[in-house]
C-alpha positions in Angstrom: 32.0 -5.4 6.6 29.8 -3.8 9.1 27.0 -5.9 10.8 23.4 -4.8 10.4 20.1 -5.5 12.2 18.7 -7.4 9.2 21.3 -10.1 9.1 20.1 -13.7 9.5 22.2 -16.5 10.8 21.2 -19.0 8.1 22.2 -17.0 5.0 23.5 -20.2 3.3 20.0 -21.6 3.1 18.5 -18.6 1.4 18.4 -18.1 -2.3 19.2 -14.7 -3.6 17.6 -12.5 -4.4 14.9 -13.1 -1.8 12.6 -10.8 0.1 12.7 -11.1 3.9 10.1 -9.8 6.3 10.4 -9.2 10.0 7.2 -9.6 12.0 8.5 -7.9 15.1 9.2 -4.8 13.1 5.7 -5.1 11.4 4.1 -5.2 14.9 6.0 -2.1 16.0 4.9 -0.3 12.9 1.3 -1.3 13.5 1.5 0.0 17.1 2.8 3.3 15.7 -0.1 3.4 13.2 -2.7 2.8 16.0 -1.0 5.4 18.2 -1.1 8.0 15.4 -4.7 7.2 14.5 -5.9 7.1 18.0 -7.5 3.6 17.6 -8.3 0.9 15.1 -11.6 2.3 14.0 -9.8 5.3 12.5 -7.8 3.0 10.3 -8.5 1.5 6.9 -5.0 0.3 5.9 -4.2 -0.4 2.2 -3.1 -4.0 1.6 -1.4 -3.3 -1.8 2.0 -2.9 -0.1 2.3 -6.4 1.4 -0.5 -8.5 -0.3 -0.1 -11.0 2.5 -2.9 -12.7 4.4 -0.6 -13.1 7.4 -0.2 -9.4 7.7 -3.9 -8.8 7.4 -4.2 -11.3 10.2 -1.7 -9.3 12.3 -3.7 -6.2 11.7 -7.0 -7.9 12.7 -5.3 -9.1 15.9 -4.8 -5.4 16.7 -8.5 -4.6 16.3 -8.3 -3.4 12.7 -11.3 -4.6 10.7 -11.6 -2.3 7.7 -9.2 -2.5 4.7 -8.6 -0.9 1.3 -7.6 -2.8 -1.8 -6.5 -2.1 -5.3 -7.4 -5.4 -7.1 -10.1 -8.0 -6.9 -7.5 -10.5 -5.9 -6.5 -8.3 -3.0 -10.2 -8.0 -2.0 -10.5 -11.8 -2.1 -7.4 -12.3 0.0 -8.4 -9.7 2.5 -12.0 -11.1 3.0 -10.7 -14.6 3.2 -8.3 -13.5 6.0 -11.2 -12.3 8.2 -11.7 -8.6 7.3 -15.2 -7.3 8.1 -15.2 -4.3 5.7 -13.4 -4.2 2.4 -13.2 -1.2 0.0 -12.1 -1.6 -3.6 -10.3 1.7 -4.2 -10.2 1.1 -7.9 -13.2 1.7 -10.0 -14.4 -1.7 -11.3 -14.9 -2.0 -15.1 -15.3 -4.8 -17.4 -15.4 -8.3 -15.8 -14.2 -6.8 -12.4 -17.6 -5.4 -11.7 -19.2 -8.9 -11.9 -16.3 -10.3 -9.9 -17.0 -7.8 -7.1 -20.6 -9.0 -7.0 -19.4 -12.6 -6.8 -17.2 -11.7 -3.9 -20.2 -10.1 -2.1 -22.1 -13.4 -2.5 -19.1 -15.5 -1.5 -18.3 -13.5 1.6 -21.8 -12.2 2.8 -20.5 -11.3 6.3 -18.2 -8.7 4.8 -19.3 -5.1 4.1 -18.3 -4.5 0.6 -17.6 -1.1 -1.0 -16.0 0.5 -4.1 -15.1 3.9 -5.5 -16.7 5.4 -8.6 -16.3 8.6 -10.6 -18.4 7.7 -13.7 -22.2 7.5 -14.1 -22.0 4.5 -16.4 -20.2 2.5 -13.8 -22.9 3.4 -11.3 -25.5 2.0 -13.8 -23.5 -1.3 -14.2 -23.1 -1.7 -10.5 -26.7 -1.0 -9.8 -27.8 -3.7 -12.2 -25.5 -6.1 -10.6 -26.4 -5.4 -7.0 -30.1 -4.6 -7.4 -31.1 -8.0 -6.1 -28.2 -8.4 -3.6 -29.1 -9.1 0.0 -27.1 -6.0 1.1 -26.4 -2.8 -0.9 -22.9 -2.1 -2.2 -21.3 0.7 -0.3 -20.3 3.3 -2.9 -17.8 6.0 -2.3 -17.5 9.0 -4.7 -13.8 9.2 -5.8 -12.7 12.8 -5.6 -9.7 14.2 -7.3 -7.9 16.4 -4.8 -4.9 17.2 -6.9 -3.2 14.0 -8.0 -4.9 14.1 -11.5 -4.9 10.3 -11.7 -8.5 9.3 -11.1 -11.6 10.7 -9.5 -13.9 13.6 -10.3 -13.4 17.2 -9.1 -15.7 18.6 -6.4 -18.6 20.5 -8.1 -21.8 20.3 -9.9 -20.9 17.1 -11.9 -19.8 15.4 -8.7 -23.0 16.5 -7.0 -25.1 15.0 -9.8 -23.2 11.8 -9.5 -23.9 11.5 -5.8 -27.6 12.0 -6.5 -27.4 9.2 -9.1 -25.7 6.9 -6.6 -28.2 7.7 -3.8 -31.1 6.9 -6.1 -29.6 3.7 -7.6 -31.1 0.3 -6.6 -28.6 -2.0 -4.8 -26.2 0.9 -4.0 -25.7 3.0 -0.9 -23.9 6.4 -0.9 -21.4 5.6 1.8 -19.1 8.6 1.6 -16.2 10.2 -0.2 -12.7 8.9 -1.1 -9.9 11.3 -1.7 -6.3 10.2 -2.1 -3.5 12.8 -2.0 -0.7 10.6 -3.2 1.0 13.5 -5.0 1.9 15.2 -1.7 5.4 14.1 -0.9 6.6 17.4 0.6 9.7 16.4 2.8 9.0 19.3 5.2 6.1 18.4 7.5 4.9 22.0 7.8 4.8 22.4 4.0 3.2 18.9 3.6 0.5 19.9 6.1 -0.2 23.2 4.4 -0.5 21.5 1.0 -2.7 18.8 2.5 -5.1 21.3 4.0 -5.2 23.3 0.8 -5.9 20.2 -1.3 -8.7 19.1 1.1 -10.4 22.4 1.5 -12.6 21.8 -1.7 -13.3 18.2 -0.4 -14.5 19.4 2.9 -16.6 22.2 1.2 -18.2 19.6 -1.1 -19.0 17.3 1.9 -20.8 20.2 3.6 -22.7 20.9 0.4 -23.9 17.4 0.2 -24.9 17.3 3.9 -26.8 20.6 3.5 -28.7 19.0 0.6 -29.8 16.1 2.8 -27.3 13.6 1.3 -25.5 12.0 4.3 -21.9 11.0 3.5 -20.8 9.6 6.8 -17.4 8.4 5.6 -14.4 10.3 4.3 -11.6 7.9 3.4 -8.5 10.1 3.1 -4.8 10.1 2.3 -2.0 7.7 2.0 1.3 7.2 4.1 3.0 10.7 3.9 -0.2 12.5 4.9 -1.5 9.9 7.3 -0.6 11.8 10.6 -2.1 15.0 9.1 -5.4 13.4 8.4 -5.4 11.5 11.7 -5.6 14.9 13.5 -9.0 15.5 12.0 -12.1 13.7 13.3 -14.3 12.1 10.8 -11.6 10.9 8.5 -10.7 7.3 7.9 -6.9 7.0 7.2 -5.7 4.5 4.8 -1.9 4.3 4.8 -0.3 1.3 3.2 3.5 1.6 3.1 3.7 2.3 6.8 3.4 -1.5 7.6 6.6 -2.4 5.8 8.2 1.0 5.1 10.9 1.6 2.5 13.9 3.7 1.7 12.0 6.2 -0.4 9.6 7.3 2.3 12.2 6.9 5.0 14.2 9.7 3.2 11.3 11.8 2.0 9.2 11.6 5.2 11.9 11.5 7.9 9.4 12.8 10.4 7.3 9.6 10.3 8.3 7.0 13.0 8.2 3.9 10.9 11.0 1.3 10.4 11.9 -0.9 7.5 10.3 -4.3 8.0 11.2 -5.9 4.6 14.6 -6.1 2.9 16.1 -8.0 0.1 18.9 -10.5 0.6 21.3 -10.3 -2.4 24.8 -11.6 -3.1 27.9 -10.3 -4.8 28.1 -12.2 -8.0 31.1 -10.4 -9.7 33.7 -7.7 -9.0 34.1 -6.1 -12.4 36.6 -3.6 -11.3 38.7 -2.6 -8.3 36.0 -0.2 -7.2 32.9 -2.1 -8.4 30.6 -4.8 -7.0 27.9 -6.6 -9.0 24.9 -7.9 -7.1 22.1 -10.3 -8.2 19.5 -7.6 -7.6 18.1 -6.7 -11.0 14.9 -5.0 -11.6 13.2 -8.4 -11.6 13.7 -8.5 -7.9 13.5 -4.8 -6.9 11.1 -2.3 -8.4 12.5 -0.1 -11.1 9.8 2.5 -11.2 12.0 5.1 -9.4 15.3 6.7 -10.6 18.5 5.3 -9.3 19.2 4.3 -6.6 16.4 1.8 -6.4 17.6 0.2 -3.1 19.8 1.2 -0.2 22.4 -1.5 0.4 23.2 -1.7 4.1 26.8 -0.9 4.7 27.1 0.6 1.2 24.9 3.6 1.6 27.5 6.0 0.0 28.1 3.8 -3.1 27.2 5.1 -6.5 24.6 3.0 -8.4 25.5 2.4 -11.9 24.2 -0.4 -14.3 20.8 -1.7 -13.2 19.5 -4.4 -15.6 17.2 -7.4 -15.4 19.4 -9.5 -13.1 22.3 -7.2 -12.1 23.0 -4.2 -10.0 26.4 -2.6 -10.1 27.7 -0.3 -7.3 30.9 1.8 -7.5 32.5 2.0 -4.0 35.9 2.5 -2.4 34.9 -0.4 -0.1 34.8 -3.0 -2.9 38.0 -4.6 -1.5 36.1 -5.5 1.7 33.7 -7.7 -0.3 34.1 -11.1 -1.9 32.1 -12.8 -4.6 29.4 -14.8 -2.7 29.1 -12.3 0.2 25.5 -11.5 1.3 24.1 -8.0 1.5 20.8 -6.6 2.7 19.0 -4.0 0.6 16.1 -1.7 1.7 13.9 -1.2 -1.5 13.3 2.4 -2.6 9.7 1.5 -3.3 8.4 -1.6 -1.4 4.9 -1.9 -2.9 5.9 -3.0 -6.4 8.9 -4.8 -5.1 6.8 -7.2 -3.1 4.7 -7.8 -6.2 7.8 -9.3 -7.9 8.1 -12.1 -5.4 6.1 -15.3 -5.1 7.0 -15.7 -1.4 8.8 -14.0 1.4 11.0 -15.4 4.1 9.9 -14.7 7.7 12.7 -13.8 10.1 12.3 -14.6 13.8 15.1 -14.4 16.3 17.7 -13.8 13.6 16.7 -16.9 11.5 14.7 -17.0 8.3 12.7 -20.2 8.8 9.1 -19.9 7.6 7.9 -18.7 4.2 4.7 -16.8 3.4 3.1 -16.9 -0.1 2.5 -13.4 -1.6 -0.9 -14.7 -2.7 -2.5 -11.4 -3.8 0.4 -10.6 -6.2 -1.7 -12.6 -8.7 -4.5 -11.1 -10.7 -6.8 -14.0 -10.0 -7.3 -16.1 -7.0 -10.5 -18.0 -6.9 -12.8 -15.4 -8.6 
């Protein structure tokens, strides 16, 4: 079996399946993010990929102070890790609105923000923050083509900005526009699509400024379009996957200079045929939101992925005779973000040894709030 750069010397001590992270690779990815962005102030990285306070700490050590989160638990973890500015990029409804106010009281040194696209939510947030020491920074969530959340630029969006501007306890901080639908493999086509999708956003921003509504911030993009947005002044870039990377983006965005920093250690548990290997890498250990293959097994990149169930992954390969039951393999997830969320902890690899463990604390829906 070929060697690989992810192999650890203490495999016998590691349960399988387990998720391993490599801080040296994470640091190199952070350096590349900073180089592309031109400095830490241009970055507002998303924590949804890793959900780890240690990684937030690594980012803070590089001068990054602003972060984006998808859940209240992620917000709490990020604030508790020392962030100075936290944006909840998920419109808070139900109890989450009050939980956000509670976080603002618990972490008063943090600048708190959220996205909205609904006037009713603006009223709820205004009532909650009317007596707060500091206003909640509100970003209008614009739909720039993903058709998932947000409001289209236009008259309705303009009226909503006016409502935010006049609401007690709230401050119109800027615009948020996520183009997560843009996965064009060709950089030139990806750039053209990004520019076309953002033309209405920029026109709307100019309209607001002309009307006297200052919207100083434009939080833009995800990982595939990160380098494109980074070329434009006045945009905060919020990539998330870039810190750990995965096989999906590695294939779809081959132009991006990031390296996998998280892999799954798995073992052969059965050889159900002369050309088949069964690993303990079911979809309770690796995300199953994508079509097969859902992981790239190092050394078996050309294998055909067959049965993938809760606890099993079967590969068909002519190299099956090279493997024995109990052998370890290392798999790069197709989609790292939901894969991390399946694990209570990660092993931390240093100098070829998995020694420490970090708790994936923000995988939970509730921490202290």
